[in-house]
C-alpha positions in Angstrom: 121.8 251.3 81.7 123.1 248.2 80.0 126.6 247.7 78.5 125.6 248.2 74.9 124.3 251.6 75.7 127.6 252.6 77.3 129.5 251.3 74.2 127.2 253.3 71.9 127.6 256.4 74.1 131.4 255.9 74.1 131.5 255.5 70.3 129.3 258.6 69.9 131.7 260.6 72.1 134.6 259.3 69.9 132.8 260.2 66.7 131.9 263.7 68.0 135.5 264.2 69.1 136.9 263.1 65.7 134.5 265.3 63.9 135.4 268.4 65.9 139.1 267.9 65.8 139.3 266.9 62.1 141.6 269.4 60.4 140.1 271.3 57.5 142.5 271.3 54.6 142.1 273.9 51.9 144.6 273.4 49.2 145.4 276.4 47.1 147.6 276.5 44.1 149.8 279.5 44.8 152.7 278.6 42.5 151.7 281.3 40.0 151.7 283.9 42.8 155.1 282.7 44.0 156.5 283.0 40.5 155.0 286.4 40.0 156.4 287.6 43.3 159.9 286.3 42.3 159.6 288.1 39.0 158.5 291.3 40.6 161.3 291.2 43.1 163.8 290.6 40.3 162.4 293.5 38.3 162.5 295.7 41.3 166.2 294.8 42.0 167.1 295.4 38.4 165.3 298.8 38.3 166.9 299.8 41.5 170.3 298.8 40.1 169.7 300.8 36.9 168.6 303.9 38.8 171.8 303.7 40.9 173.9 303.3 37.8 172.1 306.3 36.3 172.8 308.4 39.4 176.5 307.4 39.3 176.7 308.4 35.6 175.1 311.8 36.5 177.7 312.5 39.1 180.6 311.4 36.8 179.3 313.6 34.1 179.0 316.6 36.4 182.6 316.1 37.7 183.9 315.7 34.1 182.0 318.8 32.9 183.4 320.9 35.8 187.0 319.8 35.0 186.5 320.3 31.3 185.0 323.8 31.9 188.0 324.7 34.0 190.4 323.5 31.3 188.5 325.3 28.5 188.5 328.5 30.5 192.3 328.4 31.1 193.0 327.6 27.5 190.7 330.4 26.3 192.6 332.9 28.5 196.0 331.6 27.2 194.9 331.9 23.6 193.6 335.4 24.1 197.0 336.6 25.3 198.8 335.0 22.4 196.3 336.1 19.7 197.8 339.5 19.0 201.2 337.9 18.1 199.6 335.3 15.9 197.4 337.8 14.1 200.5 339.5 12.6 201.9 336.2 11.5 198.7 335.0 10.0 198.4 338.2 7.9 201.9 337.6 6.5 201.5 333.9 5.8 198.3 332.8 3.8 199.0 329.0 4.4 199.0 329.6 8.1 195.9 331.7 7.8 194.1 328.8 6.1 195.3 326.4 8.7 194.1 328.6 11.6 190.7 329.2 10.0 190.3 325.4 9.5 191.3 324.8 13.2 188.9 327.5 14.3 186.1 325.9 12.3 186.9 322.5 13.9 186.9 324.0 17.3 183.5 325.7 16.6 182.0 322.4 15.4 183.3 320.6 18.5 181.8 323.4 20.6 178.5 322.9 18.9 178.7 319.2 19.4 179.4 319.7 23.1 176.4 322.1 23.4 174.2 319.5 21.7 175.4 316.7 24.0 174.8 318.9 27.0 171.2 319.5 25.8 170.8 315.7 25.3 172.2 315.1 28.8 169.6 317.6 30.2 166.8 315.7 28.5 168.2 312.4 29.7 168.4 313.7 33.2 164.7 314.9 32.9 163.7 311.5 31.6 165.5 309.6 34.3 163.7 311.7 36.9 160.4 310.8 35.2 161.5 307.1 35.1 162.3 307.1 38.8 158.9 308.8 39.6 157.1 306.3 37.4 159.0 303.4 39.1 158.1 304.6 42.6 154.5 305.2 41.7 154.3 301.7 40.1 155.9 300.2 43.2 153.5 302.0 45.5 150.5 300.9 43.4 151.8 297.3 43.4 152.2 297.3 47.2 148.7 298.7 47.7 147.3 296.0 45.4 149.1 293.3 47.4 147.7 294.8 50.7 144.2 294.6 49.3 144.8 291.0 48.2 146.0 290.2 51.7 143.0 291.8 53.3 140.7 289.9 51.0 142.4 286.6 51.8 142.0 287.3 55.5 138.3 288.0 55.1 137.9 284.8 53.0 139.8 282.7 55.6 137.5 284.0 58.4 134.4 283.1 56.3 135.9 279.7 55.6 136.6 279.0 59.3 133.1 280.1 60.2 131.5 277.9 57.5 133.7 274.9 58.5 132.8 275.3 62.2 129.1 275.4 61.2 129.5 272.2 59.2 131.2 270.5 62.0 128.5 271.5 64.5 125.8 270.2 62.0 127.7 266.9 61.6 127.9 266.5 65.4 124.2 267.3 65.8 123.3 264.7 63.2 125.3 262.0 64.9 124.1 262.9 68.4 120.5 263.1 67.1 120.8 259.8 65.4 122.2 258.0 68.4 119.7 259.7 70.7 116.9 258.5 68.4 118.3 255.0 68.5 118.6 255.1 72.2 115.1 256.4 72.7 113.7 253.9 70.3 115.6 251.0 72.0 114.5 252.0 75.5 110.8 251.8 74.6 
């Protein structure tokens, strides 16, 4: 073989090598995905913080209610022991009787208000449980969706690699075939 054939063969080898080792760059704009991920993380941290605060308030309410119930029970017993002495004084003094009736009405209204607030607290506790369950279900669904996206991306990446490899093989075959045809044509 002559020197030009060796040069053509060497150039063919270089071209084939460059075609096979050329990196395939697939640019993907994932800035929206990154922004969404950051927003989701922020919302999750915020929700977790709010749920922790709510749990703290529940504990504080239960402790305060227990202390208040104890105080009310003690005061009720103390009033019961002194009621007989006061009943005789109230009968003798109409102004004192009016004052005691007003105070009893005020105490009754405050008791009604406490009962209403405890009912509201019960509903709030129920809603917070529903909120937490909703949050956890939402988080689980979100995680499952992200896993499905990751699986789909993996499948697409495999398909892309397969297609890219096929294109490279085709390019190499075209170059080798062309050079082979040139060499065969030149040798005759």
